[in-house]
N, C-alpha and C positions, 0 to 999 in steps of 0.2 A: 065468732071465736077465732082467735089467732092461732095460726098453725106454728108448729115448732120451727119450720124452715124460715118463716117470716121473722121470727125472733132471732135466728142466727144471722140473718142478712142485715139487720138493723145496725150492729156495730160496724160492719163493713161499709154500709152506706154512709154512716156518720164519718168514718175515716176518709172515704172518698170525697165527701163534701168538704171536709177540712183540708184535704190535700189540694182540692180545686181552688178553695179560697186562698190558700197559701201560694199556689202558683199564680193566681191573679195578682196578689200583692207583689210578688217578686217581679212579675212582668211589668207592673206599673213602675216599680223602682228602676228596673233596667231601662225602660223607655224614658223616664225622667232623667236618668243619667246620660242617655244618648242625646236628649235635647240640651242638657247643660253642656255636654261636650261640644255640640254644634255651636252653641252660643259663645262658648269660650274661644273656639276657633275663629268665629266671625269677629269677635272683639280683638283678637290678636292680629288679624288682617287689617282692621281699621287702625290699630296702633302702629303697625308697620308702615301703612300709607301716611299716617300723620307724621311719623318720624322722618320718612323720606322727604315729605314736603318741608318740614322744619330744617332739614339739612341742606336744602337747596338755597342758593343765593337769593336774597330778596329782589324782586323785580322793582326797578325804579319807575316812578310815574313819569309820563311824558311831560313836556313843557306845557304847564297849565297855568291859567290866570283867570281872574274874575271878569275882565273885560279886555277889549282890544288894546287899549293903551298900556295896561299892565303886562299883557302878553308881549307887546313890542319891547317894552322896557326890560323884561326878563330875557328876551332873545338878544337884545343889544348888550345887556350885561354879560350874558354867556359868551357872546362873540368877543367882547372886550377882554374878558378873563382869559379866554383861550389864546387870543392874539398877543397878550402880554408875555406869554411864555415862548413865543415864536417870533420869527422875523416876518410879522404880518401887521398890516394897518387896516382898520375897519373904516371904510369910507362912508358907508350908509347902511341903514337898516330900515326897511319899510314893511308895512302890513297891507296886504291886499285882501279885501273881503271876497269870499267865494259864495255867490248866490246859491249855488247848488248845495253847498255844505256850510251854512252860516256859523256853526259851532266849531269849525275847523278851518280857520283862515290860513292863507299863505303868508309866510314870512320870507322876505327876500333880503339877503345881505350882500353888499358889494365890498370886496376885500382886495388888497394888493399885498404881494409879498413874494418870497422865494418859493420855488416849487416844493421844497421840503417843508417849509412852513405852512403852506396852504394844504398840502397833503396831510400833515399832522393835525391841522385844525379840523379838516373834514372828517378825519378818522375819530378825533376826540368828540366831535359833535354827536356822532352816531353811537359811540360806545361809552361816553361819559355819563355823569348824572347831573341833571336829568337828561335822558336821551332825546335827541331831536331827530324827527323822521325827515331825513333829507330826501326830497323828491328829485332834485336836479342840481347838478353842479356844472356850470359852464366855465371852462378855463380858456384863457387867451393870453397872448404875450403883450405886456404893457410896454416893455422896453427891452431890446435885445442886450445880451451880455457884451461887454467890451473888455477883452483880455488885456489890451494895452494899459488901461488904467485900473484894471482889477475890479471892474463893476460886474456884479452877478446879474443873471437873467432876472428880470422883474415880471411877474405874472399877475394877472387879475383873475378873480374868481367871483362869479355871481352864483350864490347858493340859494336855492328855493327849498323851504322846509314847511312843515305843518306844525301848528300849535293847537291847543285845545282851549276854548273859552267855555268856562263853566260858571254861569252866573250864580251868585250866592242864593241860597235857599230863602224863600220868603219867610219873614218872621211869622210865627203862629198868631192867628187872630184871637184876641181875647173877647170873650163874650161878657156883656155887662151883667 
């Protein structure tokens, strides 16, 4: 037999159970909104980083070729182009294999010109496109200046740089 006190407690228990279920649903909604807020914040940070990278100046690739001859031709072409704008003459450009680093051979250029011309060329090599990693630049006097006849000082520069040889990727093999 049910007692009268048990009957009076039933609606209260039902209300408490309903309130508990409602609180559980609300807590789930609050937690999912917090998760969504964290995901939105992470997405905003990724977007900010991507926009910052996109705003940066693009990095130019170094002097690269498929083989040593092409690399030497690219280096000589770069020297000739830069020398044309300055009082500089390119005497020679050579490639020296480096057994310790076969993919990064040494490039050596021998140049003659005025001090300003050689300085400008060396600066343009390192800062222009494609950048050339200059390891060493040896400057010397080729011919002294002569103020009586108005002849400027003629200097020589031997510049040693690095290039990158990247052989072409092998063609994919076809299976019969």
